C-alpha positions in Angstrom: -31.3 -15.8 70.7 -29.0 -13.0 69.9 -30.7 -10.8 66.6 -27.6 -12.4 64.3 -28.4 -9.9 61.0 -26.3 -10.4 58.2 -26.5 -6.9 56.4 -27.2 -7.2 52.5 -24.8 -5.3 50.5 -25.0 -4.1 46.9 -23.6 -1.2 44.6 -24.2 1.5 47.2 -21.4 0.3 49.7 -19.0 -1.8 47.7 -18.2 -2.1 44.1 -16.7 -5.0 42.4 -13.1 -3.9 41.1 -12.5 -5.1 37.4 -10.7 -8.8 37.3 -10.7 -11.8 34.8 -12.5 -14.7 37.0 -12.1 -18.8 36.2 -15.6 -19.1 33.9 -15.7 -22.4 35.2 -16.3 -21.0 38.8 -19.4 -19.9 39.9 -20.1 -17.3 42.7 -23.1 -17.5 45.2 -21.8 -14.8 46.7 -19.5 -14.8 50.3 -19.4 -13.4 53.5 -16.7 -10.6 54.0 -15.9 -8.6 57.8 -15.7 -4.9 57.4 -15.4 -2.6 60.3 -15.5 -6.1 62.8 -19.3 -6.4 61.1 -19.8 -9.6 58.9 -21.7 -8.8 55.3 -23.1 -10.4 52.8 -22.1 -9.4 49.2 -24.4 -11.3 46.2 -22.6 -12.9 42.9 -23.6 -10.8 40.8 -22.6 -7.1 40.7 -24.8 -4.0 40.6 -21.6 -2.1 38.6 -18.1 -2.7 38.0 -15.5 0.5 38.5 -12.0 0.3 37.1 -9.4 0.8 40.1 -7.0 2.6 37.6 -8.6 5.6 37.8 -8.4 5.4 41.7 -4.9 4.5 42.6 -5.7 4.8 46.5 -8.7 2.3 46.2 -7.3 -1.1 47.8 -9.7 -4.3 47.4 -9.6 -7.5 48.8 -10.8 -10.5 46.4 -11.9 -7.8 44.0 -13.9 -6.1 46.2 -13.2 -2.9 48.1 -15.4 -0.7 50.4 -16.8 2.8 49.2 -19.5 4.9 50.2 -21.3 6.9 47.1 -23.7 10.0 46.8 -24.8 12.2 44.8 -22.7 15.2 44.9 -21.5 18.2 43.0 -17.8 20.2 43.3 -18.0 23.6 45.8 -17.6 23.8 49.6 -21.2 24.0 50.3 -21.6 20.3 49.2 -18.6 19.5 51.0 -20.0 20.5 54.0 -23.2 18.7 53.2 -21.7 15.6 52.5 -20.2 15.8 56.2 -24.0 16.3 57.0 -24.9 13.4 55.1 -22.4 10.8 56.7 -23.2 11.5 59.8 -27.1 10.8 58.8 -25.7 7.4 57.8 -24.6 6.5 61.3 -28.1 6.1 62.3 -28.1 2.8 59.9 -27.9 -0.3 61.6 -26.0 -1.5 58.6 -23.4 1.4 57.3 -20.2 1.6 59.2 -17.6 4.4 59.2 -15.3 1.6 57.7 -16.9 1.9 54.1 -15.3 5.5 54.1 -11.9 4.3 53.7 -12.1 4.1 49.9 -12.5 8.1 49.4 -14.3 8.1 46.5 -17.2 10.6 45.9 -19.0 9.8 42.5 -21.9 11.6 41.3 -24.4 9.1 41.2 -27.6 8.9 43.0 -28.0 5.4 45.2 -29.0 2.5 43.8 -31.5 0.1 45.3 -31.4 -3.5 45.9 -34.0 -5.7 44.7 -34.5 -9.1 43.6 -33.4 -10.2 40.0 -36.6 -10.6 37.8 -38.8 -10.2 41.0 -36.8 -13.8 42.6 -35.6 -14.6 45.6 -33.2 -17.5 47.0 -32.2 -18.7 50.4 -28.9 -16.8 51.8 -26.0 -18.9 50.9 -24.2 -17.7 53.8 -23.3 -18.8 57.7 -21.2 -16.4 60.2 -18.1 -18.4 62.0 -19.7 -20.4 65.2 -23.5 -19.9 64.6 -25.6 -23.1 63.3 -28.6 -21.1 63.2 -29.8 -19.4 59.3 -28.3 -16.2 58.9 -30.5 -13.7 56.9 -29.6 -10.7 55.1 -30.9 -7.5 56.0 -30.3 -4.7 53.6 -29.3 -0.9 54.7 -32.2 1.3 55.6 -30.4 3.7 53.1 -31.4 2.6 50.2 -34.8 3.7 50.5 -37.1 6.4 50.5 -40.4 6.0 51.2 -42.9 7.7 48.9 -46.9 7.3 48.0 -46.3 4.5 45.8 -44.0 2.8 47.7 -45.1 3.4 51.3 -43.5 0.6 52.9 -39.9 1.5 51.0 -37.4 -0.3 53.5 -39.4 -1.8 55.7 -38.4 -5.3 56.5 -40.7 -7.9 56.0 -40.5 -12.0 57.6 -43.2 -14.4 55.6 -45.1 -17.0 57.3 -43.8 -20.2 55.6 -47.3 -20.5 54.0 -46.9 -18.1 51.8 -45.5 -18.6 48.2 -42.2 -16.7 47.3 -41.0 -16.9 44.3 -37.6 -18.6 43.6 -37.8 -20.5 47.3 -39.6 -23.5 48.5 -43.0 -23.3 50.8 -42.4 -25.9 53.3 -46.0 -25.3 55.5 -44.1 -26.7 58.6 -43.5 -29.9 57.1 -40.0 -31.8 56.1 -41.6 -34.1 53.7 -43.8 -31.0 51.8 -40.2 -29.0 51.9 -38.2 -31.9 50.2 -40.8 -33.4 47.8 -42.5 -29.9 45.8 -39.4 -27.7 44.0 -39.4 -23.8 44.4 -42.2 -21.3 44.0 -42.2 -19.5 40.9 -44.5 -16.9 41.7 -45.0 -14.9 45.4 -48.7 -15.2 46.6 -51.3 -12.6 46.4 -50.4 -10.9 49.9 -46.7 -11.2 49.4 -46.6 -9.6 46.2 -48.9 -6.9 47.4 -46.3 -6.1 50.2 -43.7 -6.2 47.6 -45.1 -3.9 45.2 -45.6 -1.3 48.5 -41.7 -1.3 48.7 -41.3 -4.0 51.5 -38.1 -5.9 51.7 -38.5 -9.8 52.2 -35.3 -10.5 54.3 -36.9 -14.7 55.5 -39.5 -17.3 55.8 -41.0 -17.8 59.5 -41.9 -20.9 60.8 -45.5 -22.2 61.5 -46.7 -25.1 63.3 -47.1 -27.8 60.8 -49.7 -26.9 58.2 -51.2 -24.1 60.2 -53.0 -26.1 62.6 -52.4 -25.1 66.3 -49.4 -26.9 67.9 -48.0 -26.5 71.4 -44.3 -26.3 72.3 -42.0 -28.3 72.6 -43.7 -31.9 72.2 -46.3 -31.4 69.4 -43.3 -29.6 67.0 -41.6 -33.0 65.7 -40.5 -31.7 62.5 -39.1 -28.5 63.9 -38.2 -27.4 66.8 -41.0 -24.5 68.0 -39.5 -21.2 68.1 -38.2 -19.6 71.5 -40.9 -16.5 72.8 -38.1 -13.9 73.9 -40.8 -12.4 76.4 -40.2 -13.0 80.0 -37.8 -16.3 81.1 -37.3 -16.9 77.8 -39.3 -20.4 78.1 -42.8 -19.2 77.6 -44.6 -20.9 74.5 -44.8 -18.8 71.6 -48.6 -19.3 70.6 -49.2 -20.6 67.2 -49.6 -21.0 64.3 -47.4 -17.8 63.3 -45.1 -19.0 66.0 -42.3 -17.7 63.9 -43.7 -14.4 62.7 -44.5 -13.7 66.5 -41.3 -14.9 68.4 -38.8 -13.1 65.2 -41.1 -9.7 65.9 -40.9 -9.9 69.8 -37.1 -10.5 69.3 -35.4 -8.4 66.4 -35.1 -4.2 66.7 -34.3 -4.8 63.0 -37.1 -6.5 61.9 -40.3 -4.2 61.0 -43.1 -6.2 60.2 -44.1 -9.8 59.9 -46.8 -11.1 57.7 -49.0 -14.3 59.3 -52.6 -16.0 58.9 -54.9 -15.9 61.4 -58.0 -18.7 61.1 -59.1 -19.4 64.3 -56.7 -17.2 66.2 -53.5 -17.6 64.8 -51.9 -14.2 64.7 -53.8 -13.1 67.6 -52.2 -15.7 70.0 -48.6 -15.2 69.1 -49.5 -11.4 69.5 -51.2 -11.8 72.7 -48.1 -13.6 73.9 -45.6 -11.7 72.7 -47.1 -7.8 73.3 -47.4 -7.2 69.8 -50.2 -5.3 67.8 -51.6 -7.9 65.3 -55.0 -8.1 63.4 -57.3 -10.5 62.0 -58.6 -8.6 59.3 -62.3 -8.5 58.0 -62.1 -11.8 56.4 -61.9 -11.9 52.5 -60.5 -8.6 52.6 -56.9 -9.6 50.4 -57.1 -12.6 47.9 -54.9 -15.8 49.3 -53.7 -17.2 46.5 -50.6 -19.1 46.3 -51.3 -19.3 50.6 -51.8 -22.7 52.0 -55.1 -23.0 53.0 -56.7 -24.7 56.2 -60.3 -23.3 55.7 -61.0 -20.9 53.1 -64.0 -20.1 55.0 -62.0 -18.8 57.6 -58.4 -18.0 56.8 -57.1 -14.8 56.7 -54.0 -12.7 56.4 -52.7 -10.0 58.8 -49.8 -8.8 60.6 -47.5 -9.2 64.1 -45.5 -5.7 64.7 -44.4 -3.6 67.1 -45.0 -0.1 65.2 -48.6 0.7 65.0 -47.7 3.6 62.3 -46.1 0.7 60.3 -48.6 -1.8 61.2 -51.1 0.5 59.5 -49.3 1.6 56.6 -49.1 -2.5 55.9 -52.6 -3.1 56.3 -53.2 0.2 53.4 -50.8 -1.4 51.1 -52.2 -5.3 51.4 -56.1 -4.0 51.8 -56.6 -2.4 48.7 -59.7 0.6 48.8 -60.0 -0.4 52.5 -62.1 2.9 53.3 -60.3 5.0 56.5 -63.0 6.4 59.2 -61.9 9.3 61.3 -65.2 8.8 63.3 -65.2 6.9 65.9 -67.5 5.0 67.6 -68.8 6.4 71.1 -70.0 3.2 72.2 -68.2 0.6 73.7 -69.1 -3.4 74.6 -67.3 -5.7 76.8 -67.0 -9.1 77.1 -65.5 -11.5 79.8 -63.7 -8.3 80.9 -62.4 -7.7 84.7 -64.9 -5.8 86.7 -62.6 -4.8 89.4 -58.9 -4.3 89.6 -57.8 -7.2 92.0 -54.1 -8.0 90.2 -51.6 -5.8 88.2 -53.0 -7.2 85.1 -56.5 -5.9 85.5 -55.6 -3.0 86.5 -54.3 -2.4 83.6 -57.3 -3.6 81.6 -59.7 -1.3 83.2 -57.0 2.0 83.3 -56.8 1.2 79.6 -60.8 1.1 79.3 -61.3 4.2 80.9 -58.7 6.2 78.9 -60.2 4.7 76.4 -63.6 5.7 77.0 -62.8 9.4 77.7 -61.0 9.6 74.2 -63.9 8.5 72.5 -66.1 10.6 74.8 -67.9 7.3 74.9 -71.0 6.5 77.1 -70.0 3.8 80.4 -69.0 0.6 78.6 -72.0 -2.2 78.2 -71.1 -5.9 79.6 -72.3 -8.4 76.4 -73.6 -11.6 77.5 -73.9 -13.3 74.3 -75.7 -16.7 75.4 -78.7 -14.1 76.7 -78.1 -11.8 73.7 -78.6 -15.2 71.4 -81.9 -16.2 73.9 -83.8 -12.9 72.9 -82.8 -12.5 69.6 -82.0 -15.7 68.1 -83.6 -16.7 64.7 -86.5 -19.0 65.1 -85.6 -22.2 63.6 -82.1 -22.2 65.2 -80.7 -23.9 68.3 -81.2 -22.6 71.8 -77.9 -22.6 72.4 -74.6 -21.1 70.4 -72.7 -24.3 72.0 -75.4 -26.5 70.5 -74.8 -24.8 67.0 -71.1 -24.0 67.2 -69.6 -26.9 68.9 -68.5 -28.6 66.2 -68.4 -25.7 63.5 -64.6 -24.9 63.6 -63.4 -28.5 63.6 -65.3 -29.3 60.9 -64.2 -26.4 58.6 -60.6 -26.9 59.4 -60.6 -30.8 59.3 -62.9 -31.3 56.3 -61.4 -28.4 54.1 -57.6 -29.2 54.9 -58.0 -32.8 53.9 -59.8 -32.3 50.9 -57.0 -29.3 49.7 -53.6 -29.8 51.2 -53.7 -33.8 52.4 -55.2 -35.7 49.8 -53.1 -34.2 46.7 -50.1 -34.6 48.8 -50.4 -37.7 50.2 -51.2 -38.8 46.5 -47.9 -36.9 45.2 -46.0 -38.4 47.5 -47.1 -42.0 47.4 -46.7 -42.1 43.5 -43.3 -41.1 43.6 -42.4 -43.1 47.0 -44.0 -46.3 46.0 -46.9 -46.0 48.1 -45.6 -44.4 50.7 -46.8 -41.8 53.4 -44.6 -38.5 54.4 -44.4 -37.8 58.3 -47.2 -35.6 59.9 -47.0 -34.3 63.1 -49.8 -35.1 65.9 -51.4 -32.4 65.5 -52.8 -32.3 61.9 -53.1 -35.8 62.2 -55.6 -35.9 65.1 -57.6 -33.2 63.3 -57.8 -34.8 59.8 -59.1 -38.0 61.2 -61.7 -36.2 63.0 -62.9 -35.4 59.7 -62.0 -38.4 58.0 -64.9 -39.9 60.6 -67.4 -37.6 59.3 -70.0 -37.7 56.3 -69.3 -35.5 53.4 -72.6 -33.7 54.3 -70.7 -32.2 57.4 -69.1 -30.1 55.8 -72.2 -27.9 54.5 -73.6 -28.2 57.5 -70.8 -26.1 59.6 -70.9 -23.9 56.8 -74.3 -22.9 57.1 -74.4 -22.7 60.7 -71.4 -20.3 60.5 -73.7 -18.3 58.3 -76.4 -18.2 60.8 -73.9 -16.9 63.3 -72.4 -14.7 61.2 -75.7 -13.0 60.0 -77.6 -12.6 63.0 -74.3 -11.1 64.9 -73.9 -8.8 62.6 -77.2 -7.4 62.7 -77.3 -7.3 66.6 -74.0 -7.1 68.2 -71.5 -5.2 65.8 -73.4 -3.4 63.7 -72.4 -1.1 60.5 -72.6 2.6 60.7 -72.2 5.5 57.9 -70.4 7.9 59.7 -68.2 5.8 62.1 -68.2 2.4 60.4 -69.3 0.4 63.0 -71.9 1.9 65.9 -69.9 0.3 68.5 -66.6 -1.4 69.6 -66.5 -4.4 71.6 -63.6 -5.6 73.6 -62.1 -8.4 75.6 -59.1 -9.0 77.5 -56.4 -11.6 77.5 -55.0 -11.9 80.7 -51.4 -13.1 80.8 -50.2 -16.5 82.5 -47.2 -18.8 82.2 -47.6 -21.4 79.5 -43.3 -23.1 80.3 -42.5 -25.1 76.7 -40.7 -27.7 78.8 -43.7 -29.2 80.6 -45.2 -32.3 79.6 -49.1 -32.1 78.0 -51.6 -33.9 77.0 -51.7 -35.5 73.2 -53.2 -33.0 71.2 -57.1 -33.0 70.7 -60.0 -32.3 68.0 -60.7 -28.3 68.9 -64.3 -28.0 69.8 -66.2 -25.6 71.1 -67.0 -22.1 70.9 -65.2 -19.0 72.8 -64.6 -15.1 72.5 -61.8 -15.5 70.1 -64.0 -17.2 67.9 -66.5 -14.9 67.3 -64.5 -12.5 64.9 -63.7 -16.1 63.1 -67.1 -16.8 62.7 -68.9 -13.2 62.4 -65.8 -12.3 59.6 -65.1 -9.2 61.8 -62.0 -7.3 62.6 -60.3 -8.4 65.5 -57.0 -6.5 66.4 -54.6 -6.9 69.6 -53.7 -4.2 71.1 -50.7 -4.3 73.5 -51.5 -2.2 77.0 -48.3 -3.1 79.4 -47.1 -5.6 81.2 -47.7 -7.7 84.3 -45.0 -9.6 86.5 -45.2 -13.7 87.4 -42.8 -15.9 89.3 -40.8 -18.3 86.8 -39.8 -21.3 87.9 -37.8 -21.2 84.9 -35.3 -18.5 86.2 -37.1 -18.4 90.1 -37.4 -14.5 89.8 -40.0 -12.4 89.3 -40.1 -11.7 85.2 -43.5 -9.9 83.4 -45.0 -10.9 80.4 -47.5 -8.6 78.1 -50.9 -7.5 79.1 -53.1 -7.0 75.7 -56.6 -5.7 74.7 -58.6 -7.2 71.5 -60.5 -4.7 70.0 -63.4 -5.5 67.5 -65.4 -3.7 64.9 -68.1 -4.5 62.7 -67.3 -6.5 59.4 -65.4 -4.2 57.0 -64.1 -1.3 59.5 -60.7 -2.4 59.9 -59.7 1.1 57.8 -61.4 2.6 60.9 -59.2 0.2 63.7 -56.2 1.3 61.9 -56.8 4.9 62.7 -57.7 4.9 66.2 -55.1 3.0 67.1 -52.6 5.1 65.3 -54.7 7.9 67.1 -54.4 6.1 70.4 -50.6 5.9 70.3 -50.5 10.0 69.8 -52.3 10.6 72.6 -50.2 8.3 74.3 -52.9 5.9 75.7 -51.0 3.1 73.6 -47.4 2.4 72.8 -45.0 0.8 70.5 -43.6 -2.0 72.1 -39.9 -3.0 71.8 -37.8 -6.2 70.9 -36.6 -7.9 74.3 -37.2 -9.8 76.9 -39.9 -7.2 77.9 -42.2 -5.3 76.0 -39.8 -2.2 77.1 -37.1 -4.0 75.8 -34.1 -5.9 77.6 -31.5 -8.2 76.9 -33.1 -11.7 76.3 -32.3 -14.4 78.6 -31.3 -16.6 76.7 -29.8 -15.8 73.0 -30.3 -18.7 70.5 -29.8 -17.0 67.6 -31.9 -16.8 64.4 -35.6 -17.1 66.3 -38.7 -18.1 64.1 -37.0 -18.7 60.7 
């Protein structure tokens, strides 16, 4: 589980010395040890220099370590050079062995980029490590600007988003093996790349983005390991890799996940991350595997609320950012007294939020009562009657039509009518969809619209000054979810719950980590801790207001950036397992 980062080098640190090579050989790059650290050097050099003018420059296999800075003659500039080198020490890729070349060239630093905007799997590995290695570029290459607000931000991508030059597997081995590499980035990925984000790898998803529990539901691939607590807690799904990796690796800044029924919020809650399910439709999802287009959204899992906001600005174009905030707070399924460590943290956060907003006393929301009092005349008498089948119908009918059927047909045409393997969870859901008439899809869509229109007109209403007349909060109480327990087989996800409010109403729902509470682990037989989080919902289209609010709460010390490791405050992960989530 140790963070095995393999720094990716370009002309900034290593120069190819001009040599004659055998034309019949094709290099894919290689790994080198420098200063007791492993580095990957790509096959194509960004530039070359002749060694003849630099007799003190000694290389190995045509390579030499060099630090290149922009400088001119003069003692003041030499002293400035020393200051620059001292600043380099803060970078997690550079090390002092790069000073051995002792060359100063008047060149600006060169940015590492992908040739023609395409990517490829890293053809490198470290001795004794079976897990994948990740090429991590130095942050010294990049400077954030207004046009590149994410310059140098290291980004991991859930494996349902297309990346040019790389295969999309959707968590299924047959899909990965059957289809060729993609020729273009998905729209969300391209927007982030355009903003300067640096793609460092793809991350595991539960199969076809359906909900799966570790370990038995995951057959094609092993479920990522949640680093928190005893290291054997379920990472949640389906953005399992993005959540586990963001919780594990300090060198990874941001991950892109997706949320259809909770797939960003669940992993964010159990790993103590800032996560967001955005207003539905904020970003086009071309180049993204669908579960149900009516519900699918793209969002982030992140430890730093400042990077989180910057990523939101880049991904959700033309998002309005309000600086005035609602002074009304609603709560749902919220603790009423501090009977546990978690409930004490939750109520304390609510009190501090109320004071920050100068808000009135929070109002408990009872959706059942509210629905009965103001529902449309023709609607069913209960929300359960309206929505019990809505989610499973939408995801099963849509994914069988958009993903399964074309894949199965193409696979059968090549392999003599054979079917590919699929994990149990997607099969159960698809079979449910197959058992229903086609008319069930239109009925589910209509029921979702009925709830959305009612909720947005009565519960979270837009406001011209604060975007949303109120905020709606619900708490996530941490509990041990051991991945080594045998559970019942996967079932159809019937029902309506608090976490599905934003799914059906199309409103933003953000996860905010507020602390951690203890539990007695039956793995370590020791007291461990798990994250405590609160979800905040606002009216449709008020994502920018929520990003601003969380950033200001962080500046006020009400919420804090979380750390990678065993707890949200950091700490060594108990059982290191190489590259988690990748």
